[in-house]
Backbone and ligand atoms as CSV (ligand in chain L), in Angstrom:
chain,resi,resn,atom,element,x,y,z
A,1,MET,N,N,-8.262,11.810,-3.062
A,1,MET,CA,C,-8.012,12.038,-1.692
A,1,MET,C,C,-7.195,13.272,-1.632
A,2,ALA,N,N,-7.536,14.048,-0.737
A,2,ALA,CA,C,-6.700,15.436,-0.444
A,2,ALA,C,C,-5.273,15.053,0.167
A,3,LEU,N,N,-4.294,15.672,-0.370
A,3,LEU,CA,C,-3.020,15.472,0.260
A,3,LEU,C,C,-3.066,15.691,1.762
A,4,ASP,N,N,-3.763,16.756,2.038
A,4,ASP,CA,C,-3.742,17.261,3.436
A,4,ASP,C,C,-4.570,16.279,4.315
A,5,ALA,N,N,-5.343,15.502,3.794
A,5,ALA,CA,C,-5.856,14.383,4.528
A,5,ALA,C,C,-5.028,13.152,4.958
A,6,LEU,N,N,-3.775,13.277,4.526
A,6,LEU,CA,C,-2.873,12.154,4.694
A,6,LEU,C,C,-1.658,12.761,5.372
A,7,PRO,N,N,-1.629,12.808,6.713
A,7,PRO,CA,C,-0.384,13.513,7.380
A,7,PRO,C,C,0.814,12.671,7.034
A,8,ASP,N,N,1.966,13.485,6.943
A,8,ASP,CA,C,3.325,13.076,6.857
A,8,ASP,C,C,3.621,11.812,7.662
A,9,GLY,N,N,3.972,10.662,7.085
A,9,GLY,CA,C,4.306,9.507,7.820
A,9,GLY,C,C,3.209,8.644,8.139
A,10,GLU,N,N,2.129,8.913,7.681
A,10,GLU,CA,C,0.837,7.970,7.921
A,10,GLU,C,C,0.494,7.255,6.583
A,11,ALA,N,N,-0.399,6.336,6.737
A,11,ALA,CA,C,-0.979,5.429,5.627
A,11,ALA,C,C,-2.511,5.258,5.830
A,12,ARG,N,N,-3.090,5.444,4.685
A,12,ARG,CA,C,-4.634,5.154,4.649
A,12,ARG,C,C,-5.024,4.081,3.623
A,13,GLY,N,N,-6.062,3.657,3.832
A,13,GLY,CA,C,-6.807,2.696,2.879
A,13,GLY,C,C,-7.731,3.500,2.081
A,14,VAL,N,N,-7.701,3.286,0.659
A,14,VAL,CA,C,-8.773,3.906,-0.210
A,14,VAL,C,C,-9.315,2.937,-1.036
A,15,ALA,N,N,-10.567,3.023,-1.588
A,15,ALA,CA,C,-11.181,2.227,-2.542
A,15,ALA,C,C,-11.179,2.916,-3.909
A,16,VAL,N,N,-10.704,2.476,-4.984
A,16,VAL,CA,C,-10.973,3.114,-6.254
A,16,VAL,C,C,-11.518,2.256,-7.226
A,17,ALA,N,N,-12.267,2.871,-8.125
A,17,ALA,CA,C,-12.901,1.999,-9.273
A,17,ALA,C,C,-11.836,1.825,-10.192
A,18,ALA,N,N,-11.837,0.552,-10.584
A,18,ALA,CA,C,-10.662,0.195,-11.675
A,18,ALA,C,C,-11.220,-1.295,-12.194
A,19,ASP,N,N,-11.016,-1.391,-13.422
A,19,ASP,CA,C,-11.286,-2.746,-13.973
A,19,ASP,C,C,-12.781,-3.149,-13.751
A,20,GLY,N,N,-13.545,-2.233,-13.846
A,20,GLY,CA,C,-15.086,-2.388,-13.590
A,20,GLY,C,C,-15.390,-2.835,-12.227
A,21,GLY,N,N,-14.556,-2.643,-11.244
A,21,GLY,CA,C,-14.997,-2.891,-9.808
A,21,GLY,C,C,-14.110,-2.065,-8.893
A,22,ALA,N,N,-14.329,-2.340,-7.570
A,22,ALA,CA,C,-13.719,-1.491,-6.476
A,22,ALA,C,C,-12.297,-2.281,-6.321
A,23,ARG,N,N,-11.358,-1.525,-6.165
A,23,ARG,CA,C,-9.921,-2.211,-5.703
A,23,ARG,C,C,-9.441,-1.351,-4.391
A,24,ASP,N,N,-9.116,-2.093,-3.421
A,24,ASP,CA,C,-8.492,-1.566,-2.264
A,24,ASP,C,C,-7.039,-1.328,-2.427
A,25,LEU,N,N,-6.664,0.056,-2.061
A,25,LEU,CA,C,-5.208,0.525,-2.162
A,25,LEU,C,C,-4.818,0.994,-0.755
A,26,ILE,N,N,-3.590,0.917,-0.464
A,26,ILE,CA,C,-2.783,1.642,0.503
A,26,ILE,C,C,-2.070,2.798,0.059
A,27,VAL,N,N,-2.279,3.966,0.488
A,27,VAL,CA,C,-1.627,5.125,0.247
A,27,VAL,C,C,-0.719,5.525,1.359
A,28,VAL,N,N,0.552,5.910,1.189
A,28,VAL,CA,C,1.387,6.110,2.302
A,28,VAL,C,C,2.130,7.586,1.880
A,29,ARG,N,N,2.282,8.376,2.821
A,29,ARG,CA,C,2.970,9.694,2.642
A,29,ARG,C,C,4.313,9.822,3.369
A,30,ARG,N,N,5.483,10.039,2.765
A,30,ARG,CA,C,6.672,10.366,3.350
A,30,ARG,C,C,7.100,11.828,2.768
A,31,GLY,N,N,6.967,12.746,3.697
A,31,GLY,CA,C,7.358,14.184,3.246
A,31,GLY,C,C,6.412,14.452,2.020
A,32,GLY,N,N,7.032,15.026,1.039
A,32,GLY,CA,C,6.168,15.318,-0.210
A,32,GLY,C,C,5.953,14.328,-1.179
A,33,ARG,N,N,6.409,12.950,-0.849
A,33,ARG,CA,C,6.225,11.979,-1.629
A,33,ARG,C,C,5.120,11.008,-1.232
A,34,VAL,N,N,4.391,10.473,-2.070
A,34,VAL,CA,C,3.245,9.658,-1.802
A,34,VAL,C,C,3.448,8.505,-2.656
A,35,TYR,N,N,3.188,7.227,-2.041
A,35,TYR,CA,C,3.417,5.891,-2.676
A,35,TYR,C,C,1.972,5.096,-2.509
A,36,ALA,N,N,1.633,4.272,-3.429
A,36,ALA,CA,C,0.519,3.559,-3.253
A,36,ALA,C,C,0.823,2.151,-3.739
A,37,TYR,N,N,0.000,1.233,-3.096
A,37,TYR,CA,C,0.133,-0.224,-3.312
A,37,TYR,C,C,-1.395,-0.907,-3.378
A,38,VAL,N,N,-1.467,-1.914,-4.112
A,38,VAL,CA,C,-2.678,-2.774,-3.982
A,38,VAL,C,C,-2.622,-3.329,-2.639
A,39,ASP,N,N,-3.698,-3.413,-1.893
A,39,ASP,CA,C,-3.804,-3.910,-0.526
A,39,ASP,C,C,-3.994,-5.462,-0.573
A,40,VAL,N,N,-2.936,-6.066,-1.092
A,40,VAL,CA,C,-2.920,-7.536,-1.138
A,40,VAL,C,C,-1.547,-8.055,-0.899
A,41,CYS,N,N,-1.294,-8.742,0.214
A,41,CYS,CA,C,-0.089,-9.457,0.646
A,41,CYS,C,C,0.444,-10.471,-0.546
A,42,PRO,N,N,1.738,-10.473,-0.846
A,42,PRO,CA,C,2.119,-11.366,-1.865
A,42,PRO,C,C,2.385,-12.848,-1.222
A,43,HIS,N,N,2.266,-12.860,0.192
A,43,HIS,CA,C,2.410,-14.143,0.792
A,43,HIS,C,C,1.172,-15.100,0.495
A,44,LEU,N,N,-0.028,-14.659,1.147
A,44,LEU,CA,C,-1.215,-15.575,0.968
A,44,LEU,C,C,-2.310,-14.859,0.239
A,45,GLY,N,N,-2.123,-13.528,-0.093
A,45,GLY,CA,C,-3.106,-12.780,-0.902
A,45,GLY,C,C,-4.241,-12.097,0.099
A,46,THR,N,N,-3.962,-11.904,1.311
A,46,THR,CA,C,-4.945,-11.286,2.168
A,46,THR,C,C,-4.591,-9.846,2.099
A,47,PRO,N,N,-5.637,-8.955,2.664
A,47,PRO,CA,C,-5.337,-7.632,2.820
A,47,PRO,C,C,-4.180,-7.423,3.999
A,48,LEU,N,N,-3.578,-6.308,3.934
A,48,LEU,CA,C,-2.476,-6.200,4.922
A,48,LEU,C,C,-3.091,-5.927,6.344
A,49,GLU,N,N,-4.091,-5.065,6.423
A,49,GLU,CA,C,-4.431,-4.669,7.712
A,49,GLU,C,C,-5.540,-5.498,8.375
A,50,THR,N,N,-5.525,-5.464,9.758
A,50,THR,CA,C,-6.616,-6.089,10.428
A,50,THR,C,C,-7.653,-5.126,10.891
A,51,PHE,N,N,-7.224,-3.940,11.321
A,51,PHE,CA,C,-8.082,-2.671,11.573
A,51,PHE,C,C,-7.889,-1.610,10.438
A,52,PRO,N,N,-9.065,-0.872,10.293
A,52,PRO,CA,C,-8.863,0.141,9.158
A,52,PRO,C,C,-7.726,0.982,9.415
A,53,ASP,N,N,-6.995,1.286,8.308
A,53,ASP,CA,C,-5.918,2.317,8.235
A,53,ASP,C,C,-4.674,1.788,9.089
A,54,ARG,N,N,-4.716,0.826,9.612
A,54,ARG,CA,C,-3.382,0.402,10.404
A,54,ARG,C,C,-2.522,-0.434,9.592
A,55,PHE,N,N,-1.689,0.269,8.835
A,55,PHE,CA,C,-0.743,-0.508,7.827
A,55,PHE,C,C,0.657,-0.433,8.200
A,56,LEU,N,N,0.918,0.315,9.153
A,56,LEU,CA,C,2.362,0.578,9.477
A,56,LEU,C,C,2.896,-0.226,10.729
A,57,ASP,N,N,4.029,-0.539,10.818
A,57,ASP,CA,C,4.629,-1.068,11.967
A,57,ASP,C,C,4.650,0.025,13.192
A,58,LEU,N,N,5.122,-0.267,14.347
A,58,LEU,CA,C,5.029,0.499,15.480
A,58,LEU,C,C,5.959,1.805,15.170
A,59,GLY,N,N,7.093,1.518,14.568
A,59,GLY,CA,C,8.050,2.563,14.363
A,59,GLY,C,C,7.691,3.369,13.056
A,60,LYS,N,N,6.725,2.981,12.371
A,60,LYS,CA,C,6.210,3.498,11.237
A,60,LYS,C,C,7.252,3.623,10.101
A,61,ARG,N,N,8.233,2.560,10.164
A,61,ARG,CA,C,9.231,2.447,9.274
A,61,ARG,C,C,8.865,1.569,7.959
A,62,HIS,N,N,7.929,0.644,8.183
A,62,HIS,CA,C,7.476,-0.227,7.204
A,62,HIS,C,C,6.065,-0.584,7.148
A,63,LEU,N,N,5.514,-0.902,6.081
A,63,LEU,CA,C,4.236,-1.426,5.812
A,63,LEU,C,C,4.157,-2.832,6.455
A,64,LEU,N,N,3.191,-3.217,7.126
A,64,LEU,CA,C,3.133,-4.478,7.999
A,64,LEU,C,C,1.859,-5.151,7.513
A,65,CYS,N,N,2.111,-6.564,7.283
A,65,CYS,CA,C,0.990,-7.525,7.087
A,65,CYS,C,C,0.665,-8.125,8.431
A,66,THR,N,N,-0.608,-7.828,8.935
A,66,THR,CA,C,-0.707,-8.249,10.198
A,66,THR,C,C,-1.178,-9.845,10.254
A,67,THR,N,N,-1.277,-10.456,9.073
A,67,THR,CA,C,-1.514,-11.919,9.059
A,67,THR,C,C,-0.457,-12.739,9.575
A,68,HIS,N,N,0.793,-12.442,9.075
A,68,HIS,CA,C,1.979,-13.141,9.418
A,68,HIS,C,C,3.137,-12.251,9.722
A,69,GLY,N,N,2.964,-11.205,9.791
A,69,GLY,CA,C,4.057,-10.115,10.284
A,69,GLY,C,C,5.067,-9.704,9.140
A,70,ALA,N,N,4.769,-9.890,7.839
A,70,ALA,CA,C,5.650,-9.530,6.746
A,70,ALA,C,C,5.788,-7.876,6.763
A,71,ARG,N,N,6.937,-7.420,6.517
A,71,ARG,CA,C,7.298,-5.987,6.465
A,71,ARG,C,C,7.660,-5.653,5.206
A,72,PHE,N,N,7.264,-4.432,4.692
A,72,PHE,CA,C,7.475,-4.011,3.316
A,72,PHE,C,C,8.113,-2.609,3.377
A,73,ARG,N,N,9.107,-2.419,2.561
A,73,ARG,CA,C,9.628,-0.942,2.385
A,73,ARG,C,C,8.488,-0.039,1.907
A,74,ILE,N,N,8.406,1.135,2.478
A,74,ILE,CA,C,7.466,2.068,1.951
A,74,ILE,C,C,7.755,2.693,0.582
A,75,GLU,N,N,9.088,2.707,0.356
A,75,GLU,CA,C,9.572,3.259,-0.975
A,75,GLU,C,C,9.337,2.579,-2.176
A,76,ASP,N,N,9.415,1.193,-1.865
A,76,ASP,CA,C,9.195,0.174,-3.180
A,76,ASP,C,C,8.235,-0.846,-2.954
A,77,GLY,N,N,7.910,-1.128,-1.740
A,77,GLY,CA,C,6.933,-2.249,-1.612
A,77,GLY,C,C,7.580,-3.513,-1.308
A,78,ARG,N,N,8.957,-3.639,-1.313
A,78,ARG,CA,C,9.624,-4.870,-1.346
A,78,ARG,C,C,9.573,-5.428,0.188
A,79,CYS,N,N,9.338,-6.731,0.218
A,79,CYS,CA,C,9.300,-7.510,1.486
A,79,CYS,C,C,10.781,-7.591,1.998
A,80,VAL,N,N,11.038,-6.934,3.253
A,80,VAL,CA,C,12.426,-7.170,3.859
A,80,VAL,C,C,12.340,-8.005,5.144
A,81,PHE,N,N,11.115,-8.474,5.427
A,81,PHE,CA,C,11.192,-9.471,6.581
A,81,PHE,C,C,9.774,-10.205,6.624
A,82,GLY,N,N,9.963,-11.624,6.843
A,82,GLY,CA,C,8.707,-12.314,6.880
A,82,GLY,C,C,8.688,-13.383,5.656
A,83,PRO,N,N,7.577,-14.034,5.726
A,83,PRO,CA,C,7.423,-15.220,4.835
A,83,PRO,C,C,7.613,-15.059,3.295
A,84,CYS,N,N,7.293,-13.730,2.907
A,84,CYS,CA,C,7.305,-13.409,1.420
A,84,CYS,C,C,8.651,-12.598,1.085
A,85,LEU,N,N,9.749,-12.885,1.957
A,85,LEU,CA,C,10.919,-12.134,1.668
A,85,LEU,C,C,11.295,-12.096,0.312
A,86,GLY,N,N,11.564,-10.688,-0.245
A,86,GLY,CA,C,12.139,-10.668,-1.502
A,86,GLY,C,C,10.991,-10.344,-2.483
A,87,LYS,N,N,9.639,-10.699,-2.197
A,87,LYS,CA,C,8.536,-10.374,-3.144
A,87,LYS,C,C,8.134,-8.906,-2.730
A,88,SER,N,N,7.214,-8.457,-3.686
A,88,SER,CA,C,6.793,-7.122,-3.414
A,88,SER,C,C,5.295,-6.927,-3.623
A,89,LEU,N,N,4.695,-5.747,-2.911
A,89,LEU,CA,C,3.516,-5.521,-3.128
A,89,LEU,C,C,3.445,-4.906,-4.512
A,90,ALA,N,N,2.183,-4.867,-5.083
A,90,ALA,CA,C,1.940,-4.214,-6.507
A,90,ALA,C,C,1.787,-2.697,-6.337
A,91,SER,N,N,2.882,-2.042,-6.932
A,91,SER,CA,C,2.958,-0.597,-6.899
A,91,SER,C,C,1.905,0.070,-7.777
A,92,VAL,N,N,1.344,1.132,-7.365
A,92,VAL,CA,C,0.194,1.824,-7.990
A,92,VAL,C,C,0.792,3.005,-8.347
A,93,PRO,N,N,0.755,3.505,-9.571
A,93,PRO,CA,C,1.387,4.985,-10.003
A,93,PRO,C,C,0.327,5.981,-9.473
A,94,VAL,N,N,0.772,7.005,-8.655
A,94,VAL,CA,C,0.003,8.091,-8.199
A,94,VAL,C,C,0.646,9.291,-8.376
A,95,ALA,N,N,0.026,10.520,-8.373
A,95,ALA,CA,C,0.647,11.837,-8.468
A,95,ALA,C,C,-0.088,12.639,-7.604
A,96,VAL,N,N,0.445,13.910,-7.234
A,96,VAL,CA,C,-0.138,14.948,-6.437
A,96,VAL,C,C,-0.390,16.009,-7.517
A,97,VAL,N,N,-1.649,16.250,-7.741
A,97,VAL,CA,C,-2.127,17.321,-8.632
A,97,VAL,C,C,-3.084,18.227,-7.967
A,98,ASP,N,N,-2.702,19.490,-8.003
A,98,ASP,CA,C,-3.546,20.568,-7.213
A,98,ASP,C,C,-3.972,20.123,-5.835
A,99,GLY,N,N,-2.958,19.573,-5.159
A,99,GLY,CA,C,-3.256,19.211,-3.727
A,99,GLY,C,C,-4.122,17.965,-3.502
A,100,ALA,N,N,-4.440,17.247,-4.650
A,100,ALA,CA,C,-5.123,15.841,-4.496
A,100,ALA,C,C,-4.176,14.762,-4.940
A,101,ILE,N,N,-4.284,13.622,-4.215
A,101,ILE,CA,C,-3.519,12.456,-4.602
A,101,ILE,C,C,-4.518,11.635,-5.860
A,102,VAL,N,N,-3.771,11.523,-6.895
A,102,VAL,CA,C,-4.788,11.070,-7.981
A,102,VAL,C,C,-3.967,9.830,-8.559
A,103,LEU,N,N,-4.695,8.893,-9.271
A,103,LEU,CA,C,-4.039,7.786,-10.013
A,103,LEU,C,C,-3.371,8.437,-11.186
A,104,ALA,N,N,-2.111,7.891,-11.558
A,104,ALA,CA,C,-1.375,8.390,-12.631
A,104,ALA,C,C,-1.150,7.383,-13.733
A,105,GLY,N,N,-1.925,6.188,-13.511
A,105,GLY,CA,C,-1.838,5.184,-14.448
A,105,GLY,C,C,-2.810,3.973,-13.936
A,106,PRO,N,N,-2.805,2.925,-14.715
A,106,PRO,CA,C,-3.791,1.785,-14.372
A,106,PRO,C,C,-3.457,1.111,-13.015
A,107,VAL,N,N,-4.321,0.652,-12.367
A,107,VAL,CA,C,-4.103,-0.196,-11.119
A,107,VAL,C,C,-3.538,-1.618,-11.503
A,108,PRO,N,N,-2.401,-1.916,-11.064
A,108,PRO,CA,C,-1.955,-3.334,-11.531
A,108,PRO,C,C,-2.620,-4.356,-10.897
A,109,PRO,N,N,-2.477,-5.559,-11.365
A,109,PRO,CA,C,-3.003,-6.730,-10.753
A,109,PRO,C,C,-2.387,-6.946,-9.424
A,110,ALA,N,N,-3.265,-7.655,-8.591
A,110,ALA,CA,C,-2.543,-8.023,-7.168
A,110,ALA,C,C,-1.291,-9.147,-7.407
A,111,PRO,N,N,-0.534,-9.135,-6.542
A,111,PRO,CA,C,0.636,-10.106,-6.760
A,111,PRO,C,C,0.143,-11.555,-6.567
A,112,GLU,N,N,0.716,-12.451,-7.287
A,112,GLU,CA,C,0.200,-13.895,-7.095
A,112,GLU,C,C,0.655,-14.309,-5.728
A,113,PRO,N,N,-0.269,-14.916,-5.017
A,113,PRO,CA,C,0.170,-15.460,-3.782
A,113,PRO,C,C,1.079,-16.558,-3.804
A,114,GLN,N,N,1.953,-16.854,-2.866
A,114,GLN,CA,C,2.945,-17.967,-2.795
A,114,GLN,C,C,2.140,-19.341,-2.661
A,115,ARG,N,N,2.676,-20.298,-3.169
A,115,ARG,CA,C,1.937,-21.537,-3.165
A,115,ARG,C,C,2.774,-22.520,-2.140
L,1,LIG,S1,S,-0.514,-13.103,4.416
L,1,LIG,FE1,FE,0.787,-11.405,4.702
L,1,LIG,S2,S,2.501,-12.316,5.632
L,1,LIG,FE2,FE,1.129,-13.957,5.415
């Protein structure tokens, strides 16, 4: 994905090939930094979004799981509000190389859902 395709302060969903299958990721840009997470909520294991690319709360301060309203810090994926408080999204290593956002390591497993 081109960095220019991700405006500052926005988030997008992308599918990547990993572990022999497709994995859905969330990519978020804050200034020159880009963060990526596996699109699986640590509460019950659902994707965060209800509508394509709608990952942020209204103020665009946090990633939002629309299933039960959990909010996650963009910088580290930690849940700061909601039913999975203190748990985290699975962080995916990414880098910007020649204007493109690329994987910088393996895609981690999704977080285990709460029981
Ligand atoms: S599944 Fe995400 S908050 Fe419940």
